[in-house]
N, C-alpha and C positions, 0 to 999 in steps of 0.2 A: 504493499500500499504506499509506503514511504517513497519507493522508487517512482511510482506512478505520480505521486504528489510533486516530488522533485522535477519530474519530467515536463509537467504542465507549466510550473513556474519558470523553468529555464526557456521553455518556448515562448512564454509571455515577455520575459526579459529580453529575448532576442529581437522581439519586434520593436521594443522601445530603445534599445542600445545598439546592438550590432547593425540592425536594419532601420535605424532611426532616419537617416537621410533618404534612403531609397523607398521605404515602405511607410513608416509612421508619419513623417512630415508630409509626404504626398497624400496619404489618406486624410490628414488634418486639412490640408489644402484644399481638397475637394469639398470636404464638409463645410468649411467656412466660405470659400470662394462661391460655391453654388448654393449655399443656405440650405443644406440638406436636413439638418436636424435642429429643431427649435424647442423651445420651452414646452414641457408636458407632452412631447410626442410620445406615442407608444409604437414601437418599431417591430415588426415581425421580420427577423433576419431569416432569409430562406436559404436552407442548407441542402444541397444536392448531394453532398459527400466528396466533391471535387475539391482540389486545392484552394480555388478562388473563393468559395463560399465559407470554407473552414477558416481560412485567414480572415475573412470578413467578419466572421463571428468573433474572433479573438480580439480584432481591432475595436469592434463595438464595445465588447466587454471592457477593455481598457479605457476606451473613451468614457465610458459610464462612470469608471472609478475616478478619473481625473478632471472630467469637464465641470465647468461652473454651471453649464445648461442642464437642467433636471429632466431627464427623460427615462423611459423604461424600455427594455428590450425582451422580446421572446423569441426563442429559436426553434423555428419549425421545419420539420423534415416531411415532405411528401413522398411516400413509396409508391410510384406509379405502376409497379410490377416488377421490382428488382429481382434478379436471380438471388438465391439464398446467400451465396458468398458475397455479393455486393452489399446486400442488407447488413450482413455481419461485420463487414469491413468498415462500413459507415459508423455503426454503433460502436465498434471497437475505438475508431479514431475519435468519436465524440467522448469517449470515456477517458482516452489518453490527454486530450485537450481540456477536460473538466468542463465540457459544454452540456448544460442541461437541456437536452432536446425533446421536443413535443413531435411524436412520430404520428402520422396519420396515413391510412392506406387508401388507394384508389386503383381502378383498373384502366387507367389512361392508355398504357401501352396497347393493351387488348383492343381498346375502342379505336385507336388511331390506326392500328394496323389493319382491322376489318372493315374500316369506313371506305376504303378506296381512295383514290387521288394521292395526294402527298401526305403520307403519315407524319412526316417531321414537322410540316407547317401546323397541321391540326393538333399533334401532340404538344408543340409549343404554346398554342392558344389555349388549349385545355389545362395544361399545367399552370399557366399564368392566372386563369380564371379560378382554379382550385386553390392556389395560394392566396389570391385576394379574398376569397370566400372565407377560408380558415382564418386568415389575419383579422378580418372584420368580425367574425364570430368570437374571437379572442379579445376583442376591444382595442385592436390596433388601429392607427390612422395611415400607417405607412408600411410598405414592404420594402426591404433592402435586398438588392440582388448582387451578385459578386462579378459583374461585368468590369473589366479593367481597361487600362490605356490601349492595349493592343487590340482589343475588341472594338474600340471606337474608330481607330484608323484603318483597320481591316474592313470594317463595315462600310466606311466612307469609299475606300477604293473599290470594293466589291460592287457597291451600288453604281459607280460610274462605269465600271468595265462590263457589268452584266445586266444592269437594269436601266442604264442611260439616264441617270439622275444623280444629283449630288444630295446625299442625305446620310445621317449616321445617328448613333444613339444620344440621346439627351442625358444629362446628369440626373434630371428628375422629370417627372410628368404626371399629370392627373389621369386617373383612371376614368375610361369613358363608360365603364359599365358598373363601377361600384363607387356611388356618390360619397365624397368626401375622403376618398382614399388616394394616396399618392405612391408612386414607385420612385425610389431613390438608388443611385449607384455610387456608393461611397469610395470604391476603389478606382474611380474614373480616371485618376492620375497616376496609378500604380502600374508600373511595367511588368508585363508577364515574366520576363527573365529574372526579375527580383523576386517574384513570388516563387519560382522554381529554385532559385538559390536558398530562399528561406526554408523550403521543405528539405533540401538536400542536407542543409546545415543542421537541421533538427532530426534527420534521418526519419522523416515521415513519408508514408506511402498512402496516398489518396485514391479514390476512384478516378479512372481516366474517363472513358465514356461508358456509362451504365446502361445505355439503351441496348435493348435485346435484338434490334433489327439492322444495325449499322453495318454489320458484317455482310449483309446482302447490298450488292453494289447498286441495286435499284434505288436504294433508299438514302445514299450517301453523297448525292451530287453537290448539295450546299456545303457539306463538310470538306469534300475535295477542293471546292472552289476556295473555302476559307483557308485550306492548307497551302494551295497555290499562292494565294495572297500573302501569306505568311513568309513563304519562300521568295516571293518578289520583293517585299520590304527588307528581308535579310540581305538579298543580293545587292539592293540599292544602297544599304547601309555600308557596303564594302568601298563604295566610291564617296559616299556621304555620310559619315558617322551620325550626324545629327538629323538625317532625313526624316526620321519617324517623329522626332520633336517638331519638326517644321510642318509636317502633315497635320499634327495635332493643333499646333497654334493657328494653322491657316483656317481650321474649322471655326475659330473664334474670331477671324479677321477677313471676313469676306467682303470684298470691295464690290458693292452692288452697282457702281458706276460702270464696271467692266463686264458685267454679266448680261448676255444677249437675251436670256429668257428666265422666267422664274414662275413658280406656281404658288398661289396663296394657300397657306397650311389649312385654313378653315373652310373656305368655299371651294378650293380646287381649282379656282379660276386661273388661267394661264395669261401671263403678260408678256410683252416684247419690249425691248429697249427702243423700239421705233415709236412707242407710245409717248416718250418724252424726248425725243430726238430733236 
């Protein structure tokens, strides 16, 4: 028991000390810059069992201990139909990290697989809805997801290359289906390579992809596109080491005077630079 206690304390200490500059400071930066957590918030930290959401949970725990802003957090885990080994690994890691998780079951994997069409798209929508519903039932007003810096810039490039539009993930957004609920992404400024380094330093092994169907090539098109985009950014960094930072900053620095066309986010109305030429 003492060994497990020492382990989680060392893990917590590594976030604050060894990874203060790369993880903790960037976590705090996102929380403050994007005003993600406010007084009396009740946040449902959504844990999938992967490295990102587990780190997020520990960061939120530490913030709750040290922040002058009073808020509460609940750590929820949805089991959408994990195989036994994945469920056991998730619970084992939660115990190692000393995270008090609230687990609830669903049949989302099976429903998405049998519905036809794109199971990945349907699964993502259903999972998000189930997390919102659980969070609201627990009295929370926000859900926190583990998307990080790399997710943001990869999404932007994927949208340009495969969807012919410029868009990415926002650090926070209002739910359209659950009134009064918000989604926040506190790891927005934290780079994936630093999360991996933190895992390796603490000798932690988390779930990779727990989906039962991605082994089937018919269901992994979006995953392969993201993998290709990761490789693209990695190759660009060989010539420009700060390319990823510049992509991220550019999303905050759009010069509308040089954009030939854009679409209104609310109405979907399309505009051209010719309107004001």
